[in-house]
ZAZATI-972347 format. One record per residue: residue number from 1; z, y, x of N, C-alpha, C in turn. Coordinates in steps of 0.1 Angstrom, whole numbers, m for minus. Each point is the difference from the previous one (the first is absolute). Example, Ala and Ser with C-alpha at 12.3 -4.5 7.8 and 13.67 -1.06 7.14 Angstrom:
BEGIN
PT  seq   n_zz   n_yy   n_xx  ca_zz  ca_yy  ca_xx   c_zz   c_yy   c_xx
PT    1     78    m57    132      0     12     m9      0     12      9
PT    2     m7     11     m4      0     11      9      8     11     m8
! end
This chain:
BEGIN
PT  seq   n_zz   n_yy   n_xx  ca_zz  ca_yy  ca_xx   c_zz   c_yy   c_xx
PT    1    198    203    180      1    m13    m13     m8     10    m10
PT    2      2     13     m4      1     11    m11    m16     m4     m6
PT    3    m10     m6      7    m14     m6     m3      2     m7     m7
PT    4      6    m12      4      3    m14     m8      7      3    m13
PT    5     13     11     m2      5     m1    m12     m8     12    m12
PT    6     m7     11      5     m5      8     m6    m10     m6    m11
PT    7     m5     m9     m1     m9     m3    m11     12     m8     m7
PT    8      8     m6      2     12     m9    m11      4      9     m7
PT    9      0      9      2     11     16     m7    m11      1    m14
PT   10    m12     m2     m2     m6      1    m11      1    m14     m8
PT   11     m2      3    m13      5    m15     m8    m12     m3      2
PT   12    m13      8     m3    m13    m10     m1     m5    m10     10
PT   13      7      9     13     m6     m6     11      8    m14      5
PT   14     18     m4     m7      9     m8     m4    m12    m12     m9
PT   15     m3      6     m8     m5    m11    m11    m17     m4      8
PT   16     m7      9      3    m11     m6      6      5     m6     15
PT   17     11     m2      9     m1     m8     10      8    m16     m6
PT   18      8      2     m8      5    m14     m7    m10     m7     m5
PT   19     m9      6     m9    m13     m8     m3     m8      0      8
PT   20     m5      8     12    m10     m7     10      9    m11      8
PT   21     10     m2      0      7    m10     13      0    m15    m12
PT   22      2      2    m13     m3    m10     m8    m13     m9     m1
PT   23    m10     10      0    m14     m5      2     m4     m3     11
PT   24      4      7     11     m3     m5     13      7    m13      5
PT   25     11     m9     m8      5    m10      0    m11     m8     m5
PT   26      3      2    m14    m10     m7    m14    m18     m5      2
PT   27     m5     12      9    m18     m1      0      1    m10     15
PT   28      9      1      6     m1    m10     16      3    m14     m2
PT   29     12     m3    m10     m1    m14     m4    m13     m5     m9
PT   30      2      9    m13    m15     m7     m6    m11      3     10
PT   31     m6      9      5    m10     m1      6      1    m12     11
PT   32     10      1      6      0    m15      8    m15    m10     m5
PT   33      7     m3    m12    m10    m13     m8    m17      6      1
PT   34      3     10     m6    m19      4      4     m3     m4     11
PT   35      1      7     12     m3     m3     13      2    m13      4
PT   36      8    m11     m3     m7    m13      6     m8     m7    m12
PT   37      0      4    m10     m9     m3     m9    m14      6      4
PT   38     m2     11      9    m12      4      1     m8      8    m13
PT   39     12      5     m5     m5      7    m13      7     14     m4
PT   40      0      7     14      2     12     m2    m11      9     m6
PT   41     m8     m1     m7     m8      8     m7      6     m2    m15
PT   42      7    m10     m4      6     m2    m12      8     10     m5
PT   43      6      8     10     11      7     m4    m12     12     m4
PT   44     m6      4      8     m7     12     m5     m7     m1    m15
PT   45     m5    m12     m2     m9     m6    m15     15      5     m8
PT   46     11     m6      0      6      1     m6      7     18     m5
PT   47     m1      6     13      7     11     m3     m6      9     m5
PT   48    m18      0      4     m8      9    m15     m1     m6    m14
PT   49      3    m12      2     m4     m8    m13     11      0    m12
PT   50     11      9      9     11      7    m14     m5      8     m6
PT   51     m7      8      4     m6     14     m8     m5     m5    m12
PT   52     m6     m6     m5     m4     m3    m18     12     m4     m4
PT   53     11     m7      6     11      0     m9     10     11     m3
PT   54     m3      7      9     11     17      4     m8      7    m15
PT   55    m12      0      4    m10     12    m12      5     m7    m13
PT   56     m1    m12     m2      3     m6    m14     13      2     m9
PT   57      5     m3     10     16      1     m1      4     11     m1
PT   58     m5     10      1      7     13      5    m11      8    m14
PT   59     m8     m9     m7     m1     11     m9      2    m10    m13
PT   60      8     m9     m1      7     m3    m12     13     m3      0
PT   61      5      4     11     13     10      1     10    m14      6
PT   62     m9     m6      3     11    m13     10      7      4     16
PT   63      1     m5      6      9     m5     12    m15      1     11
PT   64     m3     13      4    m11     m3      7      1    m13     14
PT   65     16     m1      2     m1    m12     10     m5    m14     m2
PT   66      6      0    m12     m2    m11    m12    m14     m3      0
PT   67    m12      9     m2    m11     m3     m3     m6     m4     15
PT   68      5      9     10     m3     m2     16      0    m12      3
PT   69     10    m10     m6      5    m13      5     m9     m9     m6
PT   70     m3      5    m14    m12     m7     m7    m11     m2      7
PT   71     m5     13      1    m14      2      8      0     m5     17
PT   72      9      3      3     m3     m7     15      3    m11      0
PT   73      9     m9     m9     m2    m17     m2    m13     m4     m9
PT   74     m3      4     m5    m14     m5     m7    m13      3     15
PT   75      1     10      4    m10     m1     11      0    m15      9
PT   76     18     m3      3     m6    m12      8     m2     m9     m7
PT   77     m1     m6    m16     m4    m12     m7    m20      6      2
PT   78     m1      8     m1    m14      2      3     m7     m5     11
PT   79      5      2      7     m2     m3     12     m1    m12      6
PT   80     13     m8     m7     m2    m16     m1     m6     m3     m5
PT   81     m7      3    m15     m5     m9    m10    m18      2      9
PT   82     m3     15      6    m14      0      5      1     m9     10
PT   83     11     m3      6     m6     m9     17     m1    m12     m4
PT   84     10     m1    m16      0    m19      1    m13     m2    m15
PT   85     m4      7     m4    m14      0     m8    m12      3      6
PT   86      1      0     15    m15      8      3     m1     m8     16
PT   87     m7      2     10     m5     m2     11      5     16      7
PT   88      5      7     m7      3     13      7     13     m2      7
PT   89      3      5     14     11     m2      7     11     12     m1
PT   90      9     m4      0     11      9     m4      1     18      2
PT   91      0     m1     17     m3     15      4    m15      9     m8
PT   92    m10     m8     m9    m11     11     m4      6     m4    m14
PT   93      6     m5     m5     11      2    m13      8      8     m1
PT   94      6      2     11     14     12      1    m11     15      2
PT   95    m11     m3      8     m9     13      0     m4      6    m10
PT   96     m3     m8    m14     m7      1    m10     10      6    m10
PT   97     16     m9     m3      6      4     m4      8     13      2
PT   98      2      4     11      4     14      4     m9     12     m6
PT   99    m13     m6     m1     m5     17      3     m4     m3    m18
PT  100      4    m11     m5     m4     m1    m17      9      7     m5
PT  101     13     m6      4     14      7     m6      2     12      3
PT  102     m5      7     15      5     16     m2    m11      6     m6
PT  103     m9     m4     m2    m12      7    m12      3      4    m12
PT  104      8    m13     m2      2      0    m13     15      9     m6
PT  105     10      0     14     11      8     m4     m4      9      0
PT  106    m10      6     10     m7     19     m1     m2      6    m13
PT  107    m15     m9     m5     m1     m2    m12      7      1    m12
PT  108      9     m8     m4      9     m3     m4     10     18     m4
PT  109      7      1     16      7     16      1    m11     10     m6
PT  110    m15      0      1     m6     11     m4     m2     m1    m13
PT  111      3    m11    m11     m8     m4    m12      8      3     m8
PT  112     14     m7      6     14      4    m12      4     15      3
PT  113     m5      5     10      5     13      4     12     m3      3
PT  114      5     m8      6     13      0      6      5     14     11
PT  115     12      0      0      5     12      6      5     m8     11
PT  116     m2    m12      5      7     m3     15     m4      4     10
PT  117      8      4      9     m1      7     11    m10    m12     11
PT  118    m12     m1     m3     m2     m8     10     m4      1     18
PT  119      4     14      3      3      0      9     15     m7      7
PT  120     10      3     m8      8     m6      5      5    m15      4
PT  121    m11     m6    m15     m2    m11      1     m4     m5     15
PT  122    m13      7      3     m5     m5      9      4     m2     12
PT  123     11     14      3     m1      2     12     17      7      5
PT  124      6     m5    m13     18     m3      1      8     16     m3
PT  125     10     m3      3      7     15     m3     16     m2     m2
PT  126      3    m11     12     17     m2      6      7      6      0
PT  127     m3     15      1     13     13     m3      2      0    m16
PT  128     m8     m5     m8      3      2    m14      5    m10     m8
PT  129      7    m10     10      8    m11     m7     14      4     m7
PT  130      5     m6     m8     10      5     m1     10    m14     m1
PT  131     15      5     m6     10    m14      4     m5    m11     m8
PT  132     m9      1    m10     m3    m14     m7    m10     m6      3
PT  133     m7      8      7    m11     m9      6      8     m5     12
PT  134      7      4      6     11     m9     10      7    m11      1
PT  135      1      4    m15      7    m13     m5     m9     m7     m5
PT  136    m12      1     m4     m9    m13     m6     m5     m2     13
PT  137     m2      5     11    m10     m3     12     16     m9      7
PT  138      8      2     m2     13     m8      8      1    m13    m10
PT  139     m6      0     m8      2    m12    m13    m10    m13      5
PT  140    m10      5      0    m17     m4      4      3     m7     13
PT  141      8      8     10      1     m7     14      5     m7     m3
PT  142     15     m7     m2      7     m6      1     m4    m14     m9
PT  143     m6      7    m12     m5    m14     m6    m12     m8      6
PT  144     m6      8      4    m13     m9      7      2     m8     11
PT  145     13      8      8      7     m4     17      5    m13     m5
PT  146     11     m2    m13      4    m12     m4     m7    m14     m4
PT  147    m12     10     m4     m8    m11     m3     m4     m9      9
PT  148     m8     13     10     m6    m10     14     14     m8      6
PT  149      9      3      1     14     m6      6     m1    m14     m9
PT  150      4     m2    m12     m1    m11     m8     m8     m8      5
PT  151    m16      4      1    m11     m9     m4     m6      3     16
PT  152      5      6     13     m6     m5     13     m5    m13      4
PT  153      0     m7     m4      0    m19      4    m15     m1     m5
PT  154      0      5    m13    m14     m3    m10     m7     11      3
PT  155      3     13      3     m9     10      1     m6     m1     13
PT  156      7     m7     13     m7     m1     12     m8    m11     m2
PT  157      1    m12     m6    m10     m9      1    m13      1     m6
PT  158      3      7    m16    m10      1     m3    m13     14      9
PT  159     10      8      6    m11     11      5    m10     m6     12
PT  160      8    m10      5     m8     m9     15     m9     m6     m4
PT  161      7     m8    m16     m9    m14      2     m1     m1    m15
PT  162     m4      5    m11     m2      1    m11     m3    m13     m7
PT  163    m13     m7      3     m3    m15     m1     13    m10      1
PT  164      2      4     10     14     m9      0      9      3     m3
PT  165      6     15     m4     11     m1    m13     m4     m3    m12
PT  166    m14     m4     m5     m3     m4    m12      0    m15      5
PT  167     m3     m6      8      2    m17     m2     12     m4      2
PT  168     11      9      3     18     m6     m1      4      6    m13
PT  169     m7      6     m8      2      0    m17      3     15      1
PT  170      1      9      7      8     14     m1     m7      4     m9
PT  171      4     12     m9     m6      8     m9     m6     10      5
PT  172    m15      0      7     m8      9      6      3     11     m6
PT  173    m14     m6    m16     m3     14     m7     12      8     m4
PT  174     12     m2      0     11      4     m2      6      8     14
PT  175     m3     m3      6      0      7     17     m6      9      0
PT  176    m13      0     m1    m14      9      1      6     12    m11
PT  177      6     m6    m12      0     12     m7     13      8      6
PT  178     10     m7      3     14     10      6     m4      6     12
PT  179     m9     m5      9     m4      9     11     m7     14     m6
PT  180     m6     m5     m8    m13     11     m3     11     11    m12
PT  181     10     m6     m5      7     11     m5     13      8      8
PT  182      3     m6      9      9      5      9    m12     15     10
PT  183    m10     m5      1    m10     10      6     m1      9     m8
PT  184     m2     m3    m14     m4     11    m10     15     12      0
PT  185      9    m12     m3     14     11      0      2      7     12
PT  186      1     m2     13     m2      9     10     m8     11      0
PT  187    m15     m3     m7     m9      9      4      5     14    m15
PT  188      6     m7     m7      4     12    m15     11      3      7
PT  189     12     m6     10      9      7      6     m6     12      7
PT  190    m10      0      7     m3      6     15     m7     12     m9
PT  191     m7      0    m11    m10      4     m4      3     19     m2
PT  192     13      1     m3      4     14      4      2      4     12
PT  193      7     m8     11     m3      1     13    m11      8      9
PT  194     m7    m11      0    m10      2      9    m19      2     m9
PT  195      2     m7    m12    m10      3     m7     m9    m15      2
PT  196     m9     m3     m9     m7     m8     m3     m9     m6     14
PT  197     m8     14      5     m5      3     17      6     m8      6
PT  198     11      5      4      9     m5     12      6    m12      0
PT  199      4     m4    m15      6    m13      0      0    m10     11
PT  200    m12     m5     m2     m3    m15     11      0      2     11
PT  201      3     16     10      7      1      9     14     m7      3
PT  202     10      9    m11      9     m2      3      5    m19     m7
PT  203     m8     m6     m4     m1    m12     m4     m4     m9     16
PT  204     m9      3      4     m3     m7     16      5      4      9
PT  205     m1     14      2      3      5     10     13     m6     10
PT  206     14      4     m5      8     m8      4      2    m14      5
PT  207    m10     m9    m10      0    m12      1     m7     m5     13
PT  208    m12      6      0     m9     m2     11      7      2     14
PT  209      6     13      1      6      6     11     11    m12      5
PT  210      4     m5    m12     13    m10      7     m6    m17      3
PT  211    m15     m2     m4     m7    m10      0     m6      0     17
PT  212      4     10      7    m10      3     12     14     m5     11
PT  213     14      2     m7     10     m5      6      5    m15     m2
PT  214      1     m1    m14      7    m16      1    m11     m8     m3
PT  215      7    m15     m6    m12     m8     m4      9     m9    m15
PT  216     11      1      1      4     m4    m15     m1     11     m9
PT  217     m2    m11    m13     m2     13    m13     13      8      0
PT  218     10     m7     m4     17      9      1      5     12      8
PT  219    m10     m4     11      0      7     11     m2     16     m2
PT  220    m12     m6     m5    m11     10     m4      6      9    m11
PT  221      2     m4     m8      6      6    m10     11      9      7
PT  222      9     m6      1     14      9     13     m4     14      5
PT  223     m8     m7      9     m5     14     10     m7     10    m11
PT  224     m8    m11     m4    m13     13    m14      8      7     m3
PT  225     12     m6     m7     10     11     m7      5     12      8
PT  226      4     m1      8      3      9     13    m13     11      3
PT  227     m9     m6     m1    m10     10      6     m3     13    m12
PT  228      6    m12    m17     m7     11    m11     13      7      2
PT  229     11     m1      3      9     12     m3     m2     10     11
PT  230     m3     m4     13     m2      8     11    m10     11     m6
PT  231     m9     m6     m4    m15      5     m5      4      9    m10
PT  232      8     m2    m15      0      7    m11     12     12      6
PT  233      7     m2      7     14      8      5     m8     14     13
PT  234     m7     m8      5     m8     14     10    m10      4     m9
PT  235     m8     m8     m7     m8      9     m6      5     13    m12
PT  236     14     m6     m5      3     10     m6      4     12      8
PT  237      5      2     12      3      7      7     m8      9      5
PT  238    m11     m9      3    m13     12      8     m4      6    m11
PT  239     m2     m6    m14     m5      8    m14      6     15      4
PT  240     15     m4     m2     11     15     m1     m7      7      8
PT  241      5     m5     15      0     12      9    m19      3      5
PT  242     m5     m7     m6    m16      8      4    m13      1    m11
PT  243     11      1    m10     m4      4    m14    m14     m6     m5
PT  244      1    m12      0    m16    m13     m1      3     m9    m14
PT  245     m5     m5     m6      0    m11     m8      9     m8      5
PT  246     13     m4    m11      4    m12      7     m1    m16     m3
PT  247    m13      1     m6     m7    m14     m2     m4     m4     15
PT  248     m9      9      4     m8     m2     10      5     m2     10
PT  249     11     14      0      9     m7     16      6    m11      2
PT  250      2     m4    m12      6    m14      2    m10     m9      4
PT  251    m12     m3     m8     m8     m4      7     m7      0     12
PT  252     m1     10      5     m3      8     13     12     m9     12
PT  253      8      2     m2     14     m6      5     m2    m18      2
PT  254     m2     m4    m17     m2    m15      7    m13     m3      5
PT  255    m12     10      0    m11     m6      6      6      5     20
PT  256      7      7      1      1      3     15      9    m14      5
PT  257      8     m2     m7      9    m15      0     m6     m9      8
PT  258     m9      1    m11    m14    m14      6     m6      1      5
PT  259      0      9      6    m12      4     12      6     m3     11
PT  260     12      3      3     12     m1     11     m2    m16     m1
PT  261      2     m3    m10      5    m19      3    m17     m3      5
PT  262     m9      2     m5    m11     m2      1     m4     m1     22
PT  263      7      9      3     m4      6     10     11     m7     10
PT  264     11     m2     m5      8      0      8     12    m14      0
PT  265     m8     m9    m11      8    m10     m7      6    m12     16
PT  266     11     m5      1     m3     m9     10     m8     m9      1
PT  267     m7     m5    m15     m3    m15      4    m16      5     m6
PT  268     m4      7     m4     m9      5     m9     m9      7      4
PT  269     12     13      5    m10     14      3    m10      4     10
PT  270    m12      7     m7    m10      2     11      1      3     14
PT  271      8     10      1      3      1     14     10     m7     13
PT  272     10     m7    m12      9     m7      7     m6    m13      3
PT  273    m12     m9     m8     m6     m8      6     m7      3      9
PT  274     m8     12      9     m3      3     12      0     m2      6
PT  275     19      7      1      8      2     14      8    m15      1
! end
């Protein structure tokens, strides 16, 4: 059991594993809504759209995570506006906003001579989290999960039938904004762990793995959260013993679990269906 206990003797590993577990739960729950809405790319768009906000907030001495939240949320409004005001489909609008905000962020970092560590935000550094980061991630996780629990029925109806939800009088615009805000908060919480490049994998990976095994949304969230925890902890241990980047290790485990589910799922597995 020494191999299991040894990493926990280091404070930075305890902080990193605690953060990874929280993110595994949070990303799985929020990502489930992205998956059932077929909007997985939206997570990637928001993850890259936070860069302009980071650069501007850092330049003016503001909280960079506040800037990231504003910028990420603004990108979702731009996508909705383009889709509603033109014949352009949502996937094309997301691709345009993705590249536009990313280019703007890189330009601002260069023009403002920002000392932001772009590599850290792109690829993450979970081993650098502090106890303050752990508490911040815990607060975001509890806040988002509490809102999901309180408004689960409304979110479920809107997710599967937005027109029907609007017809019965549900505030669909507010629900849409709330979901986008939750996605943005999740991405902000995940930036230091896996970075914006890999965060979309943590957002959708555990969820689609669970999707291969269960049919109900609440089951998908619970099983996805379990896979998220397993992936996060396993990735941290692989990172420690193999001396590989932590974010990449977590994503590799996420991808490996999905591949196993894709092949051996009792009802949808490629191999199990053949035999």
